[in-house]
C-alpha positions in Angstrom: 50.9 -81.0 -122.2 50.1 -83.7 -125.0 50.1 -87.4 -125.6 50.4 -89.6 -128.0 49.6 -93.4 -127.1 50.1 -96.2 -129.7 49.0 -99.5 -129.2 48.9 -102.9 -131.7 44.8 -102.8 -130.9 42.2 -99.5 -129.7 39.2 -100.0 -128.8 37.1 -97.7 -129.1 33.6 -95.4 -128.5 30.9 -96.7 -126.4 31.0 -100.1 -128.5 34.4 -100.8 -128.2 35.1 -100.9 -131.5 38.9 -102.3 -132.2 41.3 -100.2 -134.1 44.5 -102.1 -135.0 47.8 -100.0 -134.9 45.9 -97.2 -133.1 46.4 -94.1 -131.3 44.6 -92.1 -128.7 46.0 -88.3 -128.6 45.6 -86.4 -125.5 45.3 -82.9 -124.2 45.3 -81.6 -120.8 43.3 -84.7 -119.2 40.7 -84.9 -121.9 41.1 -87.1 -124.9 40.9 -85.2 -128.6 40.6 -88.1 -130.7 40.9 -92.2 -131.2 42.0 -92.7 -134.9 44.7 -95.2 -136.7 48.1 -94.4 -136.0 48.6 -93.7 -140.0 46.3 -90.9 -139.7 48.0 -88.7 -137.3 48.9 -85.9 -138.6 51.8 -83.2 -138.4 49.7 -80.9 -135.8 48.9 -84.1 -133.6 52.4 -85.3 -133.6 54.2 -81.8 -132.4 55.5 -81.5 -129.3 53.7 -84.5 -128.3 55.0 -87.3 -125.4 54.6 -90.8 -126.7 53.6 -94.1 -125.0 54.1 -96.7 -127.5 53.0 -100.3 -126.6 54.1 -102.5 -129.0 51.6 -106.1 -128.0 49.2 -105.0 -125.4 45.6 -103.4 -126.1 44.5 -99.9 -125.0 41.0 -99.6 -123.8 39.2 -97.2 -121.2 39.6 -96.9 -117.5 37.1 -99.8 -115.6 34.3 -98.4 -113.9 33.7 -100.4 -110.6 29.7 -100.5 -110.8 29.5 -100.9 -107.0 31.7 -100.6 -104.3 32.1 -99.8 -101.0 34.4 -97.6 -99.6 35.1 -98.7 -96.1 34.3 -102.5 -96.9 37.2 -104.8 -97.7 35.6 -108.4 -99.0 39.6 -109.6 -98.9 39.2 -109.1 -95.4 38.3 -111.8 -92.8 34.8 -111.0 -91.1 34.2 -107.6 -93.3 31.0 -107.3 -92.7 31.2 -107.6 -89.0 34.0 -105.1 -88.8 31.6 -102.0 -89.5 29.9 -102.6 -86.4 32.8 -101.6 -84.2 35.5 -99.7 -86.2 36.2 -96.2 -85.4 36.4 -93.6 -88.5 39.6 -93.7 -88.3 40.0 -97.6 -88.8 37.0 -97.1 -92.0 38.9 -94.3 -93.2 42.6 -96.1 -93.6 40.2 -99.6 -95.0 39.2 -96.9 -97.9 42.2 -95.7 -98.7 43.9 -99.2 -99.1 40.9 -100.2 -101.2 41.4 -97.0 -103.5 44.8 -97.8 -104.3 44.4 -101.1 -105.0 41.5 -100.3 -107.4 43.3 -97.5 -108.9 46.2 -99.6 -109.7 43.9 -102.8 -111.0 42.5 -100.3 -113.8 39.2 -98.8 -112.1 39.4 -94.9 -112.1 35.9 -94.4 -111.5 33.9 -96.0 -108.5 30.6 -96.1 -108.0 29.6 -95.8 -104.2 27.1 -97.3 -102.7 26.9 -95.7 -99.4 29.3 -95.2 -96.6 29.6 -94.3 -92.8 30.4 -91.1 -91.7 30.4 -89.2 -94.8 33.6 -91.1 -96.1 32.5 -91.1 -100.0 32.3 -87.4 -99.6 35.3 -86.8 -98.0 37.3 -88.8 -99.9 36.3 -87.7 -103.1 36.9 -84.4 -101.8 40.6 -85.2 -101.2 41.1 -87.3 -104.3 39.5 -84.3 -106.5 42.4 -82.0 -104.6 45.4 -84.2 -105.4 45.9 -85.3 -101.9 45.3 -88.8 -102.0 45.6 -91.1 -105.2 42.4 -93.5 -105.7 39.9 -93.6 -108.8 37.3 -90.8 -109.3 34.6 -91.4 -106.5 30.5 -91.0 -107.6 29.5 -90.7 -104.1 25.1 -92.1 -102.6 26.3 -90.3 -99.0 24.1 -92.0 -96.5 22.4 -95.4 -97.5 18.6 -95.6 -96.9 16.9 -99.0 -95.1 14.1 -99.6 -93.4 13.9 -99.4 -89.6 13.4 -103.6 -89.8 15.8 -103.7 -92.9 19.1 -105.0 -93.9 22.2 -103.3 -95.0 25.8 -102.9 -93.1 26.1 -99.5 -94.4 22.4 -98.4 -94.5 20.5 -96.2 -91.8 17.8 -97.2 -90.5 14.2 -95.2 -91.5 10.6 -95.5 -91.3 8.3 -93.7 -93.1 7.9 -91.4 -96.3 8.6 -88.1 -94.6 12.2 -89.5 -93.2 13.7 -90.9 -96.8 12.7 -87.5 -97.7 15.0 -85.8 -95.5 17.6 -87.7 -95.7 17.5 -87.8 -99.6 17.3 -83.9 -99.4 20.3 -84.1 -96.9 22.7 -86.4 -99.2 21.4 -84.3 -102.4 22.7 -80.9 -100.1 26.0 -82.6 -99.5 27.1 -83.5 -103.3 25.8 -87.4 -103.4 25.7 -88.1 -107.6 23.1 -90.9 -106.9 20.8 -92.2 -104.3 21.3 -95.7 -102.7 18.1 -97.4 -100.9 18.2 -101.2 -99.5 15.4 -103.4 -100.2 15.7 -106.8 -99.3 18.0 -108.7 -97.5 21.7 -109.3 -99.4 22.1 -113.2 -98.5 18.9 -115.3 -99.0 18.3 -118.3 -97.1 16.8 -121.3 -99.0 15.1 -122.0 -96.1 12.6 -119.2 -97.0 9.7 -119.8 -99.5 9.9 -115.8 -100.3 11.8 -112.6 -99.6 11.5 -110.5 -97.5 10.9 -106.0 -98.9 11.8 -103.6 -96.3 10.3 -100.4 -97.9 7.4 -99.7 -98.8 6.2 -98.9 -102.7 5.3 -94.9 -101.2 8.9 -94.9 -99.7 10.6 -96.1 -102.5 8.7 -93.7 -104.3 9.6 -91.1 -102.4 13.5 -91.1 -103.0 12.7 -91.4 -106.7 10.9 -88.6 -106.4 13.6 -86.5 -105.0 16.4 -87.7 -107.0 14.3 -86.9 -110.0 14.0 -83.6 -109.4 17.6 -83.1 -109.6 18.1 -85.5 -112.6 20.4 -88.0 -110.5 19.8 -91.7 -110.3 18.5 -94.0 -107.7 19.8 -97.3 -107.1 18.6 -100.1 -104.9 19.4 -102.7 -103.1 17.5 -105.9 -104.1 17.8 -109.1 -104.8 14.3 -110.0 -105.8 10.8 -110.6 -105.0 8.2 -108.1 -104.1 10.6 -105.3 -103.8 12.1 -105.9 -107.5 8.7 -105.2 -108.7 7.9 -102.4 -106.6 11.3 -100.7 -107.3 10.6 -101.1 -111.1 7.4 -100.0 -111.1 8.1 -96.7 -108.6 11.3 -95.5 -111.4 14.3 -97.0 -109.5 16.7 -96.5 -112.4 19.2 -99.6 -110.9 18.7 -102.4 -109.0 21.6 -103.7 -107.5 22.7 -107.2 -107.6 19.1 -109.5 -109.1 20.6 -112.3 -107.1 16.7 -114.2 -107.1 15.6 -112.6 -110.5 12.2 -114.8 -111.5 11.4 -115.0 -114.8 8.2 -112.9 -114.0 11.1 -110.5 -112.7 12.6 -110.3 -115.9 9.8 -109.8 -118.2 9.0 -107.0 -115.9 12.5 -105.6 -116.8 11.6 -106.1 -120.4 8.8 -103.8 -120.0 10.7 -101.1 -118.5 13.9 -100.7 -120.6 15.3 -98.0 -118.3 15.6 -99.8 -115.6 19.0 -101.5 -115.7 20.8 -104.2 -113.1 24.1 -104.0 -112.1 25.1 -107.3 -111.2 27.5 -108.5 -108.4 28.0 -112.2 -108.8 31.1 -113.1 -107.8 29.7 -112.7 -104.2 27.9 -116.0 -104.7 30.1 -117.4 -107.6 33.9 -116.9 -106.3 34.7 -119.7 -103.9 37.8 -117.9 -102.8 35.1 -115.2 -101.5 33.8 -117.8 -98.2 36.4 -117.5 -96.6 36.2 -113.8 -95.3 32.8 -114.5 -94.8 31.2 -115.4 -91.0 30.5 -119.4 -90.9 26.1 -118.2 -91.5 26.8 -116.1 -94.3 29.6 -118.8 -96.0 26.6 -121.3 -95.4 24.3 -119.2 -96.9 26.2 -118.5 -99.9 27.3 -121.5 -100.9 23.4 -123.5 -100.4 22.4 -120.1 -102.9 25.3 -120.6 -105.2 23.5 -123.0 -107.8 19.9 -120.6 -107.9 22.0 -117.7 -108.4 23.9 -118.9 -111.6 20.6 -120.3 -112.7 18.6 -116.6 -112.1 21.8 -114.2 -113.2 22.3 -116.6 -116.2 18.8 -115.8 -117.5 18.9 -112.4 -116.6 21.8 -112.0 -118.8 20.4 -114.5 -121.2 17.7 -112.5 -121.7 19.5 -109.4 -122.8 18.6 -107.3 -119.9 21.3 -104.0 -120.3 23.5 -104.5 -116.7 26.4 -103.3 -115.5 28.9 -104.6 -113.3 30.4 -104.3 -110.0 32.4 -106.6 -107.1 31.1 -105.0 -104.0 33.9 -103.8 -102.8 36.2 -106.7 -103.6 38.8 -104.2 -104.4 41.1 -105.1 -107.4 39.4 -107.8 -108.3 36.7 -106.3 -110.9 38.1 -108.3 -113.9 36.3 -111.2 -112.5 33.0 -109.6 -112.3 33.7 -110.1 -116.5 34.9 -113.3 -116.3 31.7 -115.0 -114.3 29.1 -112.6 -116.3 30.6 -114.4 -119.1 30.7 -117.5 -117.8 27.1 -116.9 -117.9 26.0 -116.1 -121.3 26.8 -112.9 -122.1 28.9 -112.0 -125.0 33.0 -110.4 -124.4 32.0 -107.4 -125.7 29.1 -106.9 -123.7 30.7 -108.1 -120.6 33.5 -105.4 -121.3 31.1 -102.7 -121.6 29.5 -103.8 -118.1 32.7 -102.2 -116.6 33.2 -99.1 -118.9 30.8 -97.7 -121.5 27.7 -99.5 -119.9 28.7 -98.5 -116.2 28.8 -95.1 -117.2 25.6 -94.7 -118.7 24.0 -95.8 -115.1 26.2 -93.4 -113.5 24.9 -90.8 -116.0 28.4 -90.3 -117.5 27.8 -91.2 -121.0 30.8 -89.2 -123.9 32.5 -88.3 -120.6 34.0 -91.7 -118.6 34.0 -95.4 -120.1 34.8 -94.9 -123.6 37.7 -93.8 -125.9 36.4 -90.9 -127.6 36.7 -86.9 -128.1 35.9 -85.0 -125.1 36.3 -88.0 -122.8 38.4 -88.0 -119.5 41.4 -89.6 -120.8 40.8 -92.4 -118.4 43.4 -95.4 -120.0 44.4 -98.4 -119.1 46.4 -101.2 -120.7 46.6 -105.1 -120.7 48.4 -108.0 -122.6 46.1 -109.8 -125.6 43.1 -108.7 -126.1 39.7 -108.5 -123.6 37.6 -109.1 -126.3 39.1 -112.2 -126.9 40.0 -113.6 -123.5 38.6 -111.4 -121.1 41.0 -112.6 -117.9 43.8 -110.5 -119.4 42.5 -107.9 -117.3 43.8 -109.3 -114.0 47.0 -107.9 -115.5 47.0 -104.4 -116.2 50.2 -102.8 -116.9 49.4 -99.2 -117.2 47.1 -96.5 -116.1 46.3 -93.1 -116.8 43.5 -91.0 -115.1 42.7 -87.4 -116.5 46.3 -87.8 -118.4 48.3 -88.6 -115.4 50.0 -91.7 -115.6 49.9 -93.7 -112.0 51.0 -97.5 -113.0 54.0 -98.0 -116.1 55.4 -101.0 -117.0 53.0 -102.8 -114.3 54.5 -100.8 -111.5 53.3 -97.7 -109.8 54.7 -94.8 -111.0 56.6 -91.7 -108.9 53.4 -89.5 -109.0 51.7 -92.4 -107.7 53.9 -93.2 -104.3 54.7 -89.5 -103.6 50.8 -88.5 -103.4 50.7 -91.8 -101.3 53.6 -91.2 -99.1 52.4 -88.1 -97.7 49.4 -89.6 -96.3 
């Protein structure tokens, strides 16, 4: 099936270059070409279904850089729920979050660890067409130290335990490996950031992943753990809330190590109501520290992608916060498109409208390169050539699949 999508503005390629009065030709779930509409040929036009937008901007489907399927940051005490919820309950939470993510314009999620292998199980259902949701990049079992932090991580101690889980995850079909090296929310009363993994444990996971060309992501807010992660070859530092000026210089010296920012956890006051009182208090106390540290990192030109850490359907907020911290609007938008694809080893396949990429396409009123907040209202969502949202509402295809669950 061939489709032609036309719009006032199309954001094309990995740099999101603006094509005025642009057209995207889609066939069999792939992008065939992206050109000014006047350059469409008769062959392009033949037997094509047309989808026309007059005032909208068409751009790649968004990539959620840091998600947990069975955590929903929009629900009270969502972190504590993990300790008591059954696999069935967590599955229902995950299905709801995935549905909301897709209809918000997120067509791919980078899942940063799940209990019960839910990311792997739900990926199979989505790939088979039995469940509505973004494509999932699963990490399987997240690995933390036996004395460490990470609500969704499994405790490990010693090099061989980390190696065993890394290999088990790979055998199950993960697309990345995830380790937890520091606390999540820091205390301003401490003068250091605890580091829960040894350099040898970190290096072991990196070796296991890199032999198979898989990336490693590390939950890490700063301190000694950040330095160990960078020096041992971790590919992506998740969060980096407390990155010091020395940490930033180290990242500059290792440009292959990127950061994945989830700054809304601290900067979005709306999220406090869903935290325990202790976590909310620590977030309030650390807010300006995070604003300064992450702002320094962004303004220093460190390569970044963006994620919400399970704030389903609200990825647009991270783009807005990152611009407020000093990023250009284009770089912030790349953080949820082409740069998020890069850290996922999917450049040219997702996160950009270019020939050969998956036809993951969304439309918004206005232009996000001028006002990123327009991403809050996505009117159209296509994933691999299938339309799940049109004119601001779920399509019959979307509703029929969800109804069977």
